[in-house]
N, C-alpha and C positions, 0 to 999 in steps of 0.2 A: 222159661225153659231154654229158649234159644240162647239167651245171654249166658246161662250157666254152661251150655255146651261149648260156646265160644271160649269161655274162660278155661274150661277143662282142656280144650285143644291147645290153647296158648301155653298152659302149664306143661303139657306133654312135650310141646315143641321146645320149651325152655330147658327141658331135661336132656335133649339130644346134644351129644358132643361130637358127632360125626359130620364134618362139613359137607362131604359128598351127599349124605342123606338130606341135609338141609337144602342143598342145591337141587336135589331131585324133587323135594317137596315144593320148592319155589316154582319149578317148571310145571309140576302138576297143577298147582293152584292157578298159575297164570293161564294155562291152557283151558282149564275149566271156566275160568272167569271170562276170558275172551270169547269163548264159544257161547256163553250166555248173553254177553253184551252185544255182540255183533248181530245185527238183524239184516235180512235181505233188503236190497234197495229195490224200490218199485220201478219197473221198467218204463212206466209212463208217468211223467210229472204233470199234474193238472192243478195249476195255481187257483183256478176258480173253485175247484172242489175243496182245496185246503181252506180258502176264504170262507166257504159255506160251513165247513166243519168247525172252524174256529169262531164263527159268528162275527166275522169282520164287518164293521160299520165304517164306511168311508167318511172322511172329514168333509163337513159342509164348508165350502170355500168362503161364503159370505160370513159365516160365524167365525171362521178362523181369521179372516181379515179384520173383523171387528175386535177380536181379542188382541191382535197386534196393535191396533190403534189405541186400545185401552191401556196396554202396557206402557206405551210411550217411551220406548227405549231410546236413549240419546247417545249411548256409547257406540263408537265405530265397531263394525263387525270384527276387525282384527283384535281389538281390545277384549271383546267378549270371548273370542276363541282362545286368546292367551290366558284368560281366567280359568279355562277348563284344564290347563296343564299345570296349574299351580297347586 
């Protein structure tokens, strides 16, 4: 249903030959869309609350160090970073 409504609207817009009317439609669509997208910013930022909400699990340093040893990377850091930009 929504898809057919969109197609119908597109077909109606394609029939318009008045540039001023198209400009007005663009303004209307942008104002409605921005109003729906922009959300108020919370006045208080609480990193710990965000971590809890997202189920953040900190990295175990010992396990991480063990993974680094197992990888046994021999290339210099500069070479590895250069590979990221290729």
